[in-house]
C-alpha positions as CSV (number, residue, x, y, z in Angstrom):
1,M,18.5,-18.6,63.1
2,R,20.3,-18.6,59.8
3,C,21.1,-15.0,59.0
4,C,21.2,-13.6,55.5
5,S,21.1,-9.8,56.0
6,T,22.7,-7.5,58.5
7,S,22.1,-3.9,59.3
8,V,24.0,-1.6,61.7
9,R,22.9,1.9,62.6
10,Q,23.3,4.5,65.3
11,I,20.3,5.4,67.3
12,S,19.4,7.8,70.1
13,I,17.3,6.8,73.1
14,A,15.0,9.4,74.6
15,S,15.5,8.2,78.1
16,E,19.3,8.3,77.6
17,P,20.0,11.5,75.6
18,H,23.7,11.7,76.6
19,R,24.6,8.2,75.5
20,T,25.2,6.9,72.0
21,F,23.9,3.4,71.1
22,F,24.6,1.2,68.1
23,L,21.8,-1.2,66.9
24,K,22.7,-4.3,64.9
25,L,19.9,-6.2,63.2
26,E,20.1,-9.6,61.7
27,W,17.3,-11.4,59.8
28,A,16.8,-14.3,57.3
29,E,14.3,-13.4,54.6
30,D,12.5,-10.4,56.0
31,L,11.7,-9.0,59.4
32,G,8.3,-10.8,59.4
33,S,10.1,-14.2,59.7
34,G,11.9,-13.0,62.9
35,F,15.1,-11.2,63.7
36,V,17.9,-10.8,66.2
37,I,18.8,-7.4,67.9
38,L,22.2,-6.5,69.4
39,L,22.5,-3.2,71.3
40,S,25.7,-1.7,72.5
41,D,26.9,1.6,74.0
42,G,30.6,0.8,73.3
43,I,31.2,-0.6,76.7
44,S,28.4,-3.0,77.4
45,A,26.2,-5.1,75.0
46,W,22.7,-6.6,75.1
47,S,21.0,-9.0,72.8
48,G,17.4,-10.2,72.1
49,E,15.4,-12.1,69.6
50,V,11.9,-11.6,68.1
51,S,10.1,-14.6,66.6
52,E,7.6,-14.7,63.7
53,E,4.8,-15.2,66.2
54,D,5.8,-12.1,68.1
55,V,5.7,-10.1,64.9
56,S,2.2,-11.4,64.0
57,R,1.0,-10.7,67.6
58,E,2.2,-7.1,67.6
59,A,0.5,-6.5,64.2
60,Q,-2.8,-7.8,65.6
61,E,-2.5,-5.7,68.8
62,I,-2.2,-2.5,66.9
63,E,-4.7,-3.6,64.3
64,M,-2.5,-3.2,61.3
65,E,-2.0,-5.3,58.2
66,R,1.0,-7.6,58.6
67,E,2.7,-6.4,55.3
68,R,2.4,-2.8,56.3
69,Y,3.5,-3.6,59.8
70,V,6.6,-5.4,58.6
71,G,7.4,-2.4,56.3
72,D,7.2,0.1,59.2
73,L,9.2,-2.3,61.4
74,H,12.0,-2.4,58.7
75,L,12.0,1.4,58.4
76,A,12.2,1.8,62.2
77,L,15.0,-0.7,62.9
78,T,17.2,-0.3,59.9
79,G,16.6,3.3,59.0
80,E,16.6,2.4,55.3
81,G,13.9,4.0,53.2
82,P,12.3,7.4,52.4
83,T,11.3,8.3,56.0
84,A,11.6,11.6,57.7
85,E,14.1,11.9,60.5
86,G,12.4,11.7,63.9
87,E,9.4,9.7,62.6
88,Y,10.5,6.8,64.7
89,S,11.7,6.9,68.3
90,F,13.3,4.4,70.8
91,H,12.9,3.9,74.5
92,L,15.0,1.8,76.9
93,T,13.5,0.6,80.2
94,P,16.2,0.1,82.8
95,E,16.7,-3.0,84.8
96,R,14.4,-3.6,87.7
97,P,15.0,-5.5,91.0
98,G,14.3,-9.1,90.4
99,R,14.3,-8.7,86.6
100,P,17.8,-8.5,85.0
101,L,16.4,-7.7,81.5
102,L,16.2,-4.5,79.6
103,Q,13.3,-3.7,77.3
104,L,13.8,-1.8,74.1
105,S,10.6,-0.4,72.6
106,Y,10.3,1.3,69.2
107,E,7.4,3.7,68.4
108,K,6.1,5.5,65.4
109,V,5.2,9.2,65.6
110,Q,2.5,10.4,63.2
111,N,0.6,13.7,63.4
112,D,2.0,14.3,66.9
113,I,0.6,11.0,68.0
114,S,2.9,8.1,68.9
115,F,2.0,4.4,69.1
116,R,4.2,1.5,69.9
117,L,5.3,-0.8,67.1
118,G,6.9,-3.4,69.3
119,V,9.1,-4.3,72.2
120,V,12.0,-6.7,72.7
121,D,13.6,-8.1,75.9
122,L,17.4,-7.7,76.0
123,Q,19.8,-9.6,78.2
124,V,23.3,-8.7,78.9
125,V,26.0,-10.3,76.7
126,P,28.8,-11.8,78.9
127,E,31.6,-10.7,76.6
128,P,30.7,-7.3,75.1
129,T,34.1,-7.0,73.4
130,E,33.1,-9.7,70.9
131,V,29.9,-7.7,70.0
132,I,32.0,-4.5,69.7
133,R,34.5,-6.2,67.5
134,E,31.6,-7.5,65.3
135,L,30.2,-4.0,65.1
136,I,33.7,-2.6,64.1
137,S,34.2,-5.3,61.5
138,H,30.7,-4.8,60.0
139,G,31.4,-1.0,59.8
140,L,34.7,-1.6,58.1
141,E,33.1,-4.1,55.6
142,Q,30.3,-1.7,55.0
143,S,32.8,1.1,54.5
144,A,34.8,-1.0,52.0
145,R,31.7,-1.9,50.1
146,L,30.6,1.7,49.9
147,Q,34.1,2.7,48.8
148,A,34.2,0.1,46.1
149,K,30.7,1.2,45.0
150,N,31.8,4.8,45.0
151,Q,34.9,3.9,42.9
152,H,32.7,2.0,40.5
153,L,30.4,5.0,40.3
154,L,33.3,7.3,39.7
155,E,34.5,5.1,36.9
156,E,31.1,5.0,35.4
157,N,30.8,8.7,35.7
158,Q,34.1,9.2,33.9
159,K,33.1,6.8,31.2
160,L,29.8,8.7,30.8
161,R,31.7,12.0,30.7
162,R,34.0,10.7,27.9
163,E,31.0,9.4,26.0
164,Q,29.3,12.8,26.5
165,E,32.3,14.6,25.1
166,H,32.5,12.3,22.1
167,I,28.8,12.7,21.5
168,T,29.2,16.5,21.8
169,K,32.0,16.5,19.2
170,E,30.0,14.3,16.9
171,M,27.0,16.6,17.3
172,Q,29.2,19.7,16.5
173,R,30.5,17.9,13.4
174,Y,27.0,17.0,12.3
175,V,25.8,20.5,12.9
176,Q,28.7,21.9,10.8
177,G,27.9,19.4,8.0
178,K,24.3,20.3,8.1
179,E,25.0,24.0,7.9
180,K,27.4,23.4,4.9
181,L,24.8,21.3,3.2
182,E,22.2,23.9,3.7
183,R,24.5,26.6,2.2
184,D,25.2,24.4,-0.8
185,L,21.5,23.6,-1.3
186,Y,20.6,27.3,-0.9
187,S,23.2,28.4,-3.5
188,R,21.9,25.8,-6.0
189,F,18.4,26.8,-5.3
190,V,19.3,30.5,-6.0
191,L,20.9,29.5,-9.3
192,V,17.8,27.5,-10.4
193,L,15.5,30.3,-9.2
194,N,17.4,32.9,-11.2
195,E,17.3,30.6,-14.3
196,K,13.6,30.2,-13.9
197,K,13.2,34.0,-13.5
198,D,15.1,34.6,-16.7
199,K,12.9,32.1,-18.6
200,L,9.8,33.7,-17.2
201,R,11.0,37.2,-18.2
202,A,11.7,35.9,-21.7
203,L,8.3,34.4,-21.9
204,Q,6.7,37.6,-20.6
205,K,8.6,39.5,-23.3
206,R,7.4,37.1,-25.9
207,V,3.9,37.5,-24.7
208,K,4.1,41.3,-24.9
209,E,5.5,41.0,-28.4
210,L,2.7,38.7,-29.5
211,E,0.1,40.9,-27.9
212,K,1.5,44.0,-29.6
213,S,1.5,42.1,-33.0
214,V,-2.1,41.0,-32.4
215,E,-3.1,44.6,-31.6
216,E,-1.3,45.9,-34.7
217,N,-3.1,43.3,-36.8
218,E,-6.4,44.2,-35.3
219,L,-5.8,47.9,-35.9
220,R,-4.7,47.2,-39.5
221,K,-7.8,45.0,-40.0
222,K,-10.0,47.7,-38.5
223,A,-8.5,50.4,-40.7
224,D,-8.9,48.2,-43.8
225,S,-12.5,47.6,-42.9
226,E,-13.1,51.3,-42.4
227,D,-11.5,52.0,-45.7
228,H,-13.6,49.4,-47.4
229,K,-16.8,50.7,-45.8
230,A,-15.9,54.2,-46.8
231,M,-15.3,53.1,-50.4
232,E,-18.7,51.3,-50.4
233,T,-20.4,54.4,-48.9
234,E,-18.8,56.6,-51.5
235,A,-19.8,54.3,-54.3
236,D,-23.4,54.2,-53.0
237,K,-23.5,58.0,-52.9
238,R,-22.5,58.5,-56.5
239,P,-25.5,59.2,-58.8
240,E,-26.6,56.3,-60.9
241,E,-26.7,58.3,-64.0
242,S,-22.9,58.8,-63.9
243,D,-22.5,55.2,-64.9
244,Y,-24.7,55.7,-67.9
245,E,-24.1,59.2,-69.1
246,G,-20.6,59.9,-67.8
247,S,-17.6,59.0,-69.8
248,T,-14.1,58.5,-68.8
249,E,-11.1,60.4,-70.2
250,D,-10.2,57.3,-72.2
251,E,-13.6,57.2,-73.7
252,Q,-13.3,60.9,-74.6
253,E,-9.9,60.4,-76.1
254,A,-11.1,57.2,-77.9
255,E,-14.1,58.9,-79.5
256,P,-13.3,59.9,-83.0
257,R,-13.2,63.6,-83.8
258,Q,-16.5,64.4,-85.4
259,P,-16.4,66.4,-88.6
260,D,-17.8,69.8,-88.5
261,P,-21.4,69.9,-89.2
262,K,-22.4,70.8,-92.6
263,P,-24.1,74.1,-93.2
264,L,-27.8,74.1,-93.0
265,T,-27.9,75.2,-96.6
266,Q,-26.5,71.9,-97.7
267,E,-28.9,69.4,-98.9
268,M,-29.8,66.5,-96.6
269,P,-29.2,63.1,-98.0
270,E,-32.0,60.9,-98.7
271,S,-33.2,59.0,-95.7
272,N,-32.4,55.3,-95.6
273,P,-34.5,52.8,-93.6
274,M,-31.4,51.1,-92.4
275,D,-30.0,54.3,-91.0
276,D,-33.2,54.8,-89.1
277,S,-33.0,51.4,-87.5
278,L,-29.4,52.0,-86.5
279,N,-30.3,55.3,-84.9
280,D,-32.9,53.5,-82.7
281,I,-30.2,51.1,-81.2
282,T,-29.3,52.0,-77.6
283,D,-25.7,52.5,-76.8
284,V,-24.6,49.6,-74.4
285,A,-21.1,50.8,-73.8
286,P,-21.9,52.4,-70.4
287,C,-23.4,49.1,-69.2
288,R,-20.2,47.2,-70.1
289,K,-18.2,49.8,-68.3
290,R,-20.3,49.5,-65.1
291,R,-20.1,45.6,-65.2
292,H,-16.3,45.8,-65.7
293,R,-15.9,48.1,-62.6
294,H,-18.2,45.8,-60.5
295,L,-16.1,42.8,-61.4
296,Q,-12.9,44.7,-60.4
297,Q,-14.5,45.5,-57.0
298,L,-15.5,41.8,-56.5
299,E,-11.9,40.7,-57.3
300,T,-10.5,43.3,-54.9
301,Q,-12.8,42.1,-52.1
302,A,-11.9,38.5,-52.7
303,K,-8.2,39.3,-52.5
304,R,-8.7,41.2,-49.2
305,A,-10.7,38.3,-47.8
306,A,-7.9,35.9,-48.7
307,L,-5.4,38.2,-47.1
308,D,-7.4,38.4,-43.9
309,Q,-7.8,34.6,-43.8
310,R,-4.0,34.2,-44.1
311,Q,-3.4,36.7,-41.3
312,R,-5.9,34.9,-39.0
313,S,-4.2,31.6,-39.7
314,R,-0.8,33.1,-38.9
315,L,-2.1,34.6,-35.7
316,C,-3.8,31.3,-34.7
317,H,-0.6,29.4,-35.4
318,R,1.4,31.9,-33.3
319,G,-1.1,31.6,-30.4
320,K,-0.9,27.8,-30.5
321,T,2.9,28.0,-30.5
322,F,2.9,30.4,-27.6
323,Q,0.4,28.2,-25.6
324,T,2.8,25.3,-26.3
325,L,5.7,27.3,-24.9
326,I,3.7,28.2,-21.8
327,D,2.6,24.6,-21.3
328,F,6.2,23.3,-21.8
329,H,7.4,25.9,-19.3
330,G,4.8,24.9,-16.8
331,I,5.8,21.2,-17.1
332,E,9.5,22.1,-16.8
333,T,8.7,24.2,-13.7
334,W,6.9,21.3,-12.0
335,L,9.7,18.9,-12.9
């Protein structure tokens, strides 16, 4: 049999609790294709072979799938795998008269029930020292491989530790840079925020001034309107006869001083028809005075209306300017 893999382990046999045995296993591809067993107690040695047909027959006898049976066989004989200690046990049948062979059986214990996985016949090795030397050589080689593997793992561990330290330093540097950047951005944000607050306060102050100006204009307009209504009411309350019969001081001063009436004893002049016609003409001077005052009132009302129109235009212009300032400030804030 061409051997590709080798396994050596220490086992304990239930029938020989005070003896220590070493089990060496050699196989080609897997245990399903057959294997060779060497058993030694340090003094004597025994060997045996299990063929592929024996493996298939044992699997059929215990009614187990061949792949699963080969897996359990590998765990039992090599001890490699995630199995609990004591799950597999070994038994050695001593030599009998007329039969110079030993039988090594291996069993699986599951739920306090054990069943035999297989059995192999062992025959005595004529020169056990050669088997013991092979066991020692294999142990030394295995120890050297494990030591080399351990050294490689130590080097990898040191390399990973250096990389971890480097990464830790880089992370600390990145954290410091991040904190510094956050402080710079926060200070700039505070400056921009304070500037926006100042602009907002200025705009609020301007709004209050405009509102105060609008209120003053409204009050002034209301006062002028009340004065105008009062003047119209007073003019309406005056008796109409005052426009006709009353005379101003200028009229009184302008009237020529009439000569003293003649005594009654004086003769009256002869009556003239022209004089009678003149006496019948109605005095139109009060009508002209009333029309003149009415024209003055209309002119005053027109001036006031023009003044109110200019004030409204000025307030509208100021409102549009203020709205433009607010819109511009809103756009600048979004930017």
